[in-house]
MARLO-357743 format. One line per 10 residues: for each residue x, y, z of N, C-alpha, C, O. Coordinates in steps of 0.001 Angstrom, whole numbers, plus 500000, padded with zeros to 6 digits. Example, Ala and Ser with C-alpha at 12.3 -4.5 7.8 and 13.67 -1.06 7.14 Angstrom:
513190/494310/507800/512300/495500/507800/513200/496700/507800/514236/496681/508465 | 512850/497750/507080/513670/498940/507140/512900/500030/507870/513409/501138/508039
END
This chain:
479803/365208/307227/479698/363737/307329/478280/363301/308380/478553/363140/309569 | 476863/363123/307969/475976/363019/308776/475987/362219/309844/476874/361370/309755 | 475371/362156/310786/475677/361017/312025/474762/360171/311787/474016/360437/310844 | 474579/359172/312389/473745/358187/312252/472720/358305/313625/473246/358648/314684 | 471545/358074/313597/470917/357862/314924/470528/356485/314784/470176/355902/313758 | 470670/355921/316288/470441/354512/316355/468877/354469/316579/468523/354587/317752 | 467941/354327/315674/466582/354170/316010/465923/352833/316543/466424/351770/316176 | 465040/352827/317223/464267/351674/317763/463082/351787/317814/462498/351783/318898 | 462396/351923/316555/461085/352054/316702/460340/350341/316636/460784/349255/316263 | 459378/350672/317049/458230/349742/318130/457668/348797/316531/457439/349204/315392
457609/347398/317166/457610/346542/315829/456368/346601/315427/455615/346501/316396 | 455804/346721/314419/454561/347156/313741/453254/346549/314447/452345/347332/314724 | 453082/344752/314844/451894/344572/315528/452076/344562/316678/451376/343689/317191 | 452844/345245/317595/452950/345379/319069/451562/346453/319630/451106/347488/319146 | 451111/345500/321088/450316/345904/321544/450523/347429/321962/449655/348301/321925 | 451824/347571/322359/452176/348942/323489/452475/349932/322536/453640/350308/322410 | 451314/350536/321654/451306/351735/321115/451784/352992/322022/451982/352816/323224 | 451959/354224/321443/452587/355383/322282/451312/355713/323338/451882/355623/324425 | 450127/355993/323577/449141/355626/324154/449283/354502/325664/449203/354626/326886 | 449502/353552/324793/450020/352748/325913/451205/352915/327027/451287/352674/328232
452167/353495/325940/453453/353836/326734/453438/354771/327742/453930/354788/328871 | 452907/355391/327234/452540/357335/328249/451677/356970/329245/451884/357458/330356 | 450610/356104/329079/449580/355477/330444/450821/355072/331194/450950/355654/332271 | 451841/354139/330853/452449/353067/332177/453801/354391/332745/454198/354412/333910 | 454267/355274/331779/454910/355949/332449/453910/357128/333652/454170/357306/334842 | 452865/357717/332916/452394/358199/334026/452018/357507/335286/452219/358022/336385 | 451353/356083/335091/451074/355694/336001/452444/355560/337064/452362/355517/338291 | 453717/355507/336256/454793/355157/337246/455152/356457/337833/455952/356504/338768 | 454830/357088/337541/455199/358924/337764/454352/359282/339256/454758/359851/340269 | 453006/358691/338921/452192/358780/340557/452745/357812/341355/453100/358341/342409
453038/356362/341335/453342/355478/341889/454613/355945/342703/454690/355686/343904 | 455518/356570/342102/457188/357027/342547/457131/358263/342875/458182/358902/342875 | 455761/358970/343273/456102/360625/343245/456254/360343/345001/456975/361039/345718 | 455465/359247/345469/455810/359917/346832/456497/358919/347498/456120/358910/348670 | 457421/357989/347261/459193/358052/347703/459893/359179/347143/460896/359403/347820 | 459748/360112/346020/460855/360767/346119/460097/362378/346889/460630/363469/347092 | 459036/362018/347090/458197/363666/347983/459341/363409/348894/460373/363838/348377 | 459526/362918/349948/460061/362477/350890/461149/363432/351313/461339/363873/352447 | 462157/363793/349685/463103/364470/350240/464144/363732/350896/464782/364361/351740 | 464406/362715/350723/465781/362033/351397/466368/360937/350445/465655/360499/349542
467887/360395/350652/468303/359793/349546/467455/358184/349861/466904/357374/349115 | 467595/358220/350727/466747/357066/351051/465352/356690/350282/465245/355512/349942 | 464296/357556/349982/463462/358013/349100/463762/357827/347740/463260/357025/346952 | 464580/358607/347572/465292/358364/345987/465694/356826/345221/465413/356320/344134 | 466589/356356/346544/466785/355103/346038/465515/354180/345859/465227/353469/344897 | 464760/354401/347167/463096/353524/347116/462682/353324/345695/462369/352334/345034 | 462817/354957/345382/462162/354935/343885/462544/354158/342473/461941/353683/341511 | 463919/354315/342931/464732/353831/341895/464776/352192/341758/464920/351632/340672 | 464627/351476/343058/464170/350160/343825/463008/349719/342763/463229/349071/341740 | 461706/350200/343202/460537/350439/342714/460386/350151/340776/459873/349338/340008
461370/351667/340713/461037/351355/339110/461534/350179/338159/460931/349726/337186 | 463007/349714/338759/463803/349215/337998/463264/347706/338406/463984/346848/337895 | 462293/347215/339115/461604/346015/339681/460465/346134/338689/460153/345131/338048 | 459706/347475/338478/458572/347667/337801/458921/347264/336050/458233/346642/335240 | 460356/347950/335900/460895/347594/334888/460755/346293/334297/460066/346059/333304 | 461479/345399/334986/461331/343771/334665/460397/343339/334912/460465/342173/334523 | 459065/343589/335534/457964/342944/335567/457477/342862/334562/457137/341753/334149 | 457211/344335/333601/456477/344950/332670/457264/344286/331373/456701/344233/330280 | 458331/343885/331531/459456/343396/330527/458862/341734/330356/458652/341181/329276 | 458758/341419/331068/458467/340149/331566/456934/339745/330629/456679/338724/329990
456143/340918/330847/454894/340469/330942/454825/340635/328856/454123/340130/327980 | 456193/341798/328887/455405/341677/327060/456322/341072/326792/456307/341349/325593 | 457420/340244/326933/457814/339147/326159/456951/337561/326419/457400/336644/325731 | 456074/337299/327111/454748/336566/327699/453843/336936/326249/453679/336185/325287 | 453402/338124/326403/452478/338791/325401/452470/338580/323826/451657/338162/323001 | 454129/339208/323804/454286/339419/322213/455587/338756/322399/456532/339469/322739 | 455858/336920/322146/457047/336387/322341/457661/336873/321098/457147/336966/319983 | 459207/337255/321598/460208/336755/320197/460066/335925/319039/459254/335001/319088 | 460675/336103/318108/460629/334799/317256/461570/333756/317784/461324/332585/317494 | 462960/334127/318763/463858/333512/319250/464284/333548/320482/464732/334689/320367
464576/333227/321765/464987/333520/322781/465942/334407/323389/467142/334251/323163 | 465483/335407/324209/466483/336565/324123/467867/335795/324470/467839/334717/325065 | 468680/336207/324198/470563/335686/323824/471266/336343/325274/472312/335981/325814 | 470429/337300/325652/471471/338117/327626/471481/337062/327989/470615/336223/327742 | 472896/336834/328935/473238/336183/329986/474019/336559/330511/474720/337457/330044 | 474222/336032/331689/475924/336740/332363/477085/336064/331709/477133/335009/331077 | 478190/337102/332078/478934/336823/331287/478944/337507/329941/479923/338062/329443 | 478100/337434/329570/478441/337866/328178/478113/339713/327982/477070/340341/328163 | 479284/340108/327610/479324/341587/328043/479663/342833/326742/480160/343959/326768 | 479112/341963/325670/479694/342236/324466/479453/343793/324705/480330/344648/324826
477543/344045/324762/477176/345455/324584/477803/346094/326208/477267/347114/326643 | 478544/345659/326740/479139/346458/327711/480226/347568/327801/480788/348017/328800 | 480345/347833/326711/481150/348798/325892/480317/350703/325861/480753/351815/325564 | 478923/350141/326365/477767/351275/325335/477764/352190/326240/477908/351946/327438 | 477569/353552/325658/476894/354631/326569/475621/354215/326906/474759/353888/326089 | 475452/354230/328596/474625/353757/329350/473882/355416/329622/474612/356393/329792 | 472332/355531/329627/471861/357116/330533/471662/356677/331489/471968/355485/331517 | 471091/357226/332781/470582/356500/333807/470129/358171/334471/470499/359304/334165 | 469331/357731/335321/468702/359192/336266/469347/359236/337496/469920/358341/338117 | 469152/360519/337779/469913/360561/339599/469734/359734/340605/470670/359480/341363
468200/359052/340807/468370/357986/341968/468675/356794/341519/468422/355896/342323 | 469252/356377/340254/469625/355485/340009/470755/354818/340145/471000/353636/340384 | 471695/356162/339877/473223/356355/340658/473620/356388/341706/474707/356049/342173 | 472185/357074/342421/472850/357369/344026/472772/355490/344778/473644/354903/345418 | 471303/354974/344330/471480/354138/344506/472572/352860/344363/473029/352200/345296 | 472794/352738/343242/473967/352335/342686/475072/352453/344318/475265/351737/345300 | 475609/353933/343766/476752/354381/345325/476348/353688/346326/477049/352790/346793 | 475785/353834/346553/474728/353193/348162/475025/351765/348113/475457/351235/349136 | 474829/350998/346938/475114/349510/346938/476366/349057/347285/476686/348236/348145 | 477348/349984/346154/478652/349708/346544/478731/350081/347804/479050/349089/348459
478623/350856/348367/479654/351427/349668/479011/350133/350470/479822/349451/351095 | 477726/349768/350502/477200/348645/351659/477809/347280/350948/477834/346346/351750 | 478186/347025/349951/478792/345704/349594/480044/345647/349261/480386/344571/348769 | 481035/346637/349388/482350/346519/348786/483556/347016/350428/483314/347999/351127 | 484519/346241/350627/485271/346623/351276/486130/347850/351368/486558/347988/350222 | 486607/348801/352103/487264/349895/351371/488539/349820/350834/489026/350885/350455 | 489203/348788/350712/490223/348518/350029/489436/348506/348244/489645/349288/347317 | 488592/347395/348303/487647/347308/346908/487126/348057/346566/487024/348076/345340 | 486166/349622/347636/486111/350158/347026/486789/351432/346644/486124/352369/346201 | 488142/351512/346805/488492/352410/346187/489573/351773/344845/490187/352622/344199
489699/350764/344597/490163/349582/343597/489019/349998/342497/489376/350099/341323 | 487947/350189/342775/486399/350333/341696/486292/351960/341590/485758/352459/340599 | 486720/352624/342450/486889/354271/342100/488005/354673/340864/487799/355502/339978 | 488961/354041/341010/489708/354165/339987/489701/353824/338922/490082/354490/337959 | 489033/352138/338895/488174/351819/337514/487725/352834/336716/487861/353184/335544 | 486999/353300/337949/485757/354685/337368/486169/355406/336532/485853/355503/335347 | 487145/356125/337335/488092/357330/337073/488517/357132/335748/488202/357938/334872 | 489565/355611/335392/489676/355852/334645/489036/355641/333571/489642/355997/332561 | 487754/355067/333371/486701/354983/332103/486431/355988/332214/486943/356388/331169 | 485795/357284/332861/485338/358056/332801/486497/359033/332237/486038/359689/331302
487619/359289/332457/488775/359865/331390/488974/359642/329680/489233/360362/328716 | 488557/357537/330042/489022/357492/328360/487572/358067/327529/487648/358640/326442 | 486187/357788/328287/484849/358003/327804/484433/359567/327904/483988/360055/326865 | 484515/360266/328856/484164/361379/328809/483738/362357/327467/484506/363042/326791 | 482522/362221/327336/482247/363318/325916/481998/362871/324902/481821/363580/323912 | 481884/361034/324881/481800/360523/323454/480425/360484/322881/479349/360155/323381 | 480729/360876/321786/479002/359849/321351/478848/358370/321628/479605/357474/322002 | 477504/358472/321283/476928/356427/321425/478030/356128/320675/479081/355651/321102 | 477675/356519/319161/478829/355319/318556/480627/355511/319021/481385/354554/319183 | 481071/357179/319190/482474/356846/319444/482916/356106/320679/484022/355616/320905
481883/356118/321402/481867/354902/322698/481921/353639/322463/482651/352849/323061 | 481180/353381/321610/481029/351798/321078/482586/351471/320213/483252/350455/320414 | 482928/352471/319322/484048/352330/318579/485166/352178/319698/486071/351468/319259 | 485374/352549/320822/486344/352996/321968/486847/351994/322508/487987/351630/322796 | 485412/351433/322646/485461/349303/323730/486018/349865/325226/486819/349160/325838 | 485726/350711/325602/486037/350585/326989/485030/349662/327478/483882/349681/327033 | 485446/348786/328453/484421/348336/328668/483797/348749/330509/484577/349155/331370 | 482516/348557/330725/482418/349215/332079/483066/348570/333136/483278/347362/333246 | 483472/349804/334189/484123/349304/335550/484086/348484/336136/484952/347758/336623 | 481984/348516/336191/481405/347464/337034/480996/346409/336524/479878/345984/336817
481750/345805/335716/481974/344325/335264/482677/343617/336109/483626/344334/336427 | 482771/342253/336848/483676/341417/337069/484551/341052/336751/484876/341484/335645 | 485735/339858/337541/486478/339455/336548/486243/338574/335725/487202/338303/335002 | 484596/337569/335417/483981/336834/334723/483401/337423/333625/483002/336884/332592 | 483391/338825/334012/482779/339594/332717/480953/339839/333350/480065/340160/332560 | 480781/339697/334308/479439/339658/334679/478882/340950/334877/479645/341635/334197 | 478261/341526/335241/477746/342356/335991/477788/342669/337273/476770/342349/337887 | 478533/343131/337824/478739/342730/339730/477990/343847/340470/478263/344331/341569 | 476640/344258/339343/475684/345400/340463/474402/344671/339820/473352/345299/339957 | 474369/344146/339528/473169/343309/338450/471694/343803/339140/470814/344507/338643
471777/343064/340681/470402/343641/341450/470467/345304/341598/469741/345805/342456 | 471059/345912/341032/471098/347491/341249/471017/348153/339702/470941/349381/339647 | 471026/347614/338816/471797/347932/337375/470863/349002/336939/470051/349198/337843 | 470639/349823/335846/470565/350729/335195/468998/350352/334416/469041/349248/333873 | 468020/350871/334310/466798/350220/334012/467307/350248/332717/467464/349042/332526 | 467782/350970/331388/468589/351071/330567/469412/349523/330134/469364/348873/329090 | 470047/349322/331229/470972/347785/331065/469798/346712/331103/469835/345618/330539 | 468887/347149/331766/467683/345905/331880/467062/345703/330579/467095/344644/329953 | 466357/347040/330116/465511/347442/328815/466407/346333/328037/465764/345405/327546 | 467871/346319/327860/467935/345656/326498/468104/344549/326515/468844/344068/327373
467436/343704/325511/467323/341913/325037/467450/341682/323627/466643/341650/322699 | 468663/341534/323726/469400/341127/322150/468807/339795/321892/468628/338976/322794 | 468512/339594/320682/467752/337933/320501/469461/337375/319405/469541/336345/318736 | 470233/338115/319519/471589/337117/318819/472688/337579/319439/473054/338754/319439 | 473097/336883/319847/474205/337040/320732/475402/337095/319404/476197/338035/319407 | 475464/336160/318415/476666/336583/317486/476328/338220/316791/477093/339180/316699 | 475319/338125/316496/475103/339779/316103/475805/341233/317021/476411/342297/316895 | 475424/340669/317601/475977/341891/319119/477495/342112/318709/478032/343204/318525 | 478116/340783/318598/479641/340863/318759/480077/341351/317199/480995/342138/316967 | 479284/340762/316261/479709/341670/314775/479646/343186/315038/480558/343946/314715
478290/343654/315764/477697/345044/315330/479343/345708/316624/480283/346400/316231 | 479203/345336/317652/480503/346291/318549/482181/345793/317326/483216/346430/317524 | 482164/344817/316348/483360/344760/316033/483568/346047/315412/484659/346617/315432 | 482221/346647/314698/482417/347255/313536/481277/348227/313957/480631/348290/312911 | 480661/348997/314827/479653/349748/314854/479103/350840/314302/478383/351724/314764 | 479720/350565/312855/479665/352477/312090/479426/351747/310970/479088/352374/309966 | 479546/350321/310901/479098/349800/309741/478203/349105/309631/477569/349070/308577 | 477797/348120/311007/477243/346275/311087/476117/347171/312265/476401/347813/313276 | 474785/346878/311621/473511/347309/312500/473561/346521/313215/474083/345430/312984 | 472823/346980/314705/472894/347154/316137/471803/345423/316009/470995/345198/315108
472075/344635/316971/471398/343344/316938/469892/343290/316379/469477/344365/315947 | 469106/342309/316330/467660/342283/316870/467531/342111/318359/468318/341584/319146 | 465965/342864/318640/466266/343020/320098/464353/342756/320184/463511/342729/319287 | 464256/342620/321476/462843/342524/321886/462169/343748/322122/461893/344078/323275 | 461868/344479/321117/461482/346024/320854/460597/346049/322166/461092/346510/323195 | 459339/345579/322157/458804/345664/322962/458673/346009/324809/458074/346825/325509 | 459533/344953/325010/459920/344795/326185/460959/345854/326318/461300/345961/327496 | 461561/346646/325545/462791/347696/326029/462165/349244/325652/462693/350303/325991 | 460906/349099/324866/460081/349806/324654/459179/350572/326771/459285/351662/327335 | 458392/349176/327196/458113/349321/327961/458645/350013/329282/458063/350801/330027
460107/349411/329362/460899/349318/330329/461463/350896/330613/461573/351430/331717 | 461809/351523/329192/461922/352730/328787/460803/353952/329323/461110/355110/329604 | 459696/353462/329368/458239/353958/329715/458503/354024/331372/458574/355120/331928 | 458606/353087/331929/459030/353690/333104/460190/354298/333730/460002/354951/334756 | 461381/354177/333253/462130/355136/332939/461404/356305/333292/461285/356785/334419 | 460760/356864/331834/460227/357934/331520/459524/358664/332958/459645/359764/333498 | 458874/357641/333195/457434/358039/334971/458795/358177/335785/458785/359282/336329 | 460191/357339/336135/460437/358014/337565/460939/359606/336819/460604/360617/337436 | 461743/359774/335486/462513/361349/335190/461325/362117/335600/461450/363018/336429 | 460028/361791/335014/458320/362785/335356/458160/362730/336511/457379/363625/336836
458624/361889/337720/458266/362204/338569/459310/363016/339739/458967/363732/340679 | 460543/362658/339347/461730/364101/339697/461335/365180/339482/461011/366017/340325 | 461313/365299/338159/461074/366674/337745/459731/367526/338716/459690/368646/339225 | 458829/366499/338667/457555/366994/339449/457825/367939/340876/457397/369044/341208 | 458831/366860/341611/459768/367404/342917/460734/368419/342291/461701/368605/343030 | 460758/368888/341545/461443/370392/341353/463489/369598/341228/464450/370362/341136 | 463645/368040/341263/464777/367543/341308/465021/367711/339522/464220/368022/338640 | 466442/367366/339466/467452/367524/338687/466962/366303/337732/467527/365306/338183 | 466238/365964/336718/465469/365007/335989/466569/364115/334504/466423/363022/333956 | 467539/365153/334320/468534/364660/332938/468734/363711/333233/468962/363147/334304
468631/363356/331892/470039/361760/331952/470800/362208/331669/471046/363147/330912 | 471725/361080/332729/473371/361121/333279/474221/359666/332209/474085/358508/331815 | 474903/360593/332201/476051/359115/331260/476148/358638/333155/476080/359277/334205 | 476341/357169/332781/476056/356489/334027/478108/356417/334498/478156/356169/335703 | 478951/356496/334165/480247/356421/334456/480535/357754/334987/481102/357842/336076 | 480219/358750/334365/480297/360190/334283/479937/360413/336048/480792/360736/336873 | 478360/360134/336382/477879/360007/337537/477918/359299/338572/477494/359572/339695 | 478542/358178/338126/479043/357491/339601/479886/358182/339942/479731/358566/341102 | 481186/358724/339214/482197/359506/339720/481674/360321/340510/481981/360285/341702 | 480982/361020/340138/480538/362217/340831/479956/361291/342584/480194/361790/343684
479604/360654/342493/478480/359859/343337/479566/359052/344661/479342/358919/345864 | 480584/358690/343953/481432/358154/344572/482290/359105/345121/482594/358925/346300 | 482683/359931/344632/483977/360747/345300/483281/361985/346309/483881/362319/347330 | 482106/362560/345966/481017/363240/346537/480442/362386/347401/479746/361626/346726 | 480361/362083/348667/479393/361478/349449/478327/362150/349932/477308/361518/350213 | 478398/363673/350121/477003/364422/349969/476496/364408/348929/475617/365265/348842 | 476699/363547/347654/476368/363968/346081/474251/363934/346350/473437/364584/345694 | 473997/363089/347343/472493/362892/347106/471875/363702/347997/470653/363832/348060 | 472802/364352/348814/471887/365486/349592/472376/366760/348717/471770/367622/349353 | 472783/367192/348105/473474/368325/347270/472298/368269/346190/471792/369361/345929
471791/367143/345520/470422/366938/344758/469522/366905/345472/469076/368027/345230 | 468771/366442/346298/467808/366685/346886/467889/367950/347375/466704/368043/347695 | 468254/368767/347615/468700/370158/347911/468363/371249/346807/467908/372357/347091 | 468707/370702/345186/468131/371021/343985/469697/371903/343810/469580/372893/343087 | 470644/371748/344185/471956/371792/343691/472428/371104/342419/472157/369912/342275 | 473082/371730/341525/473796/371016/340029/474837/370072/340358/475948/370294/339877 | 474678/369061/341092/475786/368211/341709/476062/367485/340301/477245/367400/339970 | 475095/366957/339446/475596/366328/338646/475855/366753/336988/476049/366126/335946 | 475721/368417/337450/475601/368424/336096/476638/368154/334920/476270/367943/333764 | 478381/368190/335449/479288/367446/334178/478658/366144/333863/479073/365607/332836
477800/365565/334490/477408/364104/333775/476558/364223/333270/476013/363121/333201 | 475707/365335/332547/474702/365332/331850/475242/365150/330370/476334/365601/330024 | 474358/364427/329491/474727/363900/328841/474880/365147/327423/474447/366265/327704 | 475242/365034/326528/475771/366643/325927/474379/365846/324748/473200/366182/324641 | 475068/364845/324101/474601/364183/322510/473007/364172/323276/472337/365143/322924 | 472507/363507/323971/470933/363622/324175/470147/364682/324715/468978/364519/325063 | 470841/365908/324803/470458/367341/324842/470380/367555/323366/469283/367623/322811 | 471366/367650/322790/471437/367928/321249/470705/367237/320630/470134/367951/319806 | 470284/365894/320530/469109/365693/319685/467821/365658/320505/466775/365164/320084 | 467917/366007/321254/466519/366670/322083/466155/368191/321412/465027/368451/320993
466980/368894/321386/467450/370467/320434/467100/369788/319270/465922/369994/318980 | 467632/369120/318566/466872/368864/317029/466037/368438/316868/465651/368803/315757 | 465146/367575/317449/463814/366951/317493/462998/368115/317964/461800/367840/317895 | 463252/369431/318462/462178/370244/319477/462214/371587/318502/461549/372581/318794
END
């Protein structure tokens, strides 16, 4: 059986050409290099903070410059897509773990760690399609179905801008046979260009910049309080969370 790839091509008329997107990534690489050069967990968190803010700003600018033909449907409490595989970079997951430790009580954090472990056990190693079919909700959702870490959410989550909530529901009810919902592709592309810049900056510092599966990486970061120190020391602390599907796709392309 041939595996279907979820391609997200640029809209034909967009002004965000590959050259423009590469320029955005390069600019973010330069801007984030100073934070990562500090070689501290605080520096890594600062880089992730700046990258998310920049992704949100550029995404907003892309909507203003190239308005979609209908409003973006994403809203608080709409968690249909929150069964998807989410890829992050190490600074992002370290920032999320730090945020959770700072904002949760000991009992709340312990309960969350159990949910993260359960979700990781149910989804570890699954492909994008298998993950969507499994329907395991993100353990970071609150009781209302809203993202409990919205302020520090991954750039990939911030990038997604569905234009049809009903189409999202249809897709995730049958992900193998129903296409993904229409989305604002320019906003998705510019946000991911920022993410590429963050990875580029980390790689230039000799740090692990491999895409990580969010839940597997968060489990490591929560269970190992020294995960940030080990990542900064260039030790493979997040090796078990590297996404095999992403790596295989890159091998196929290259």
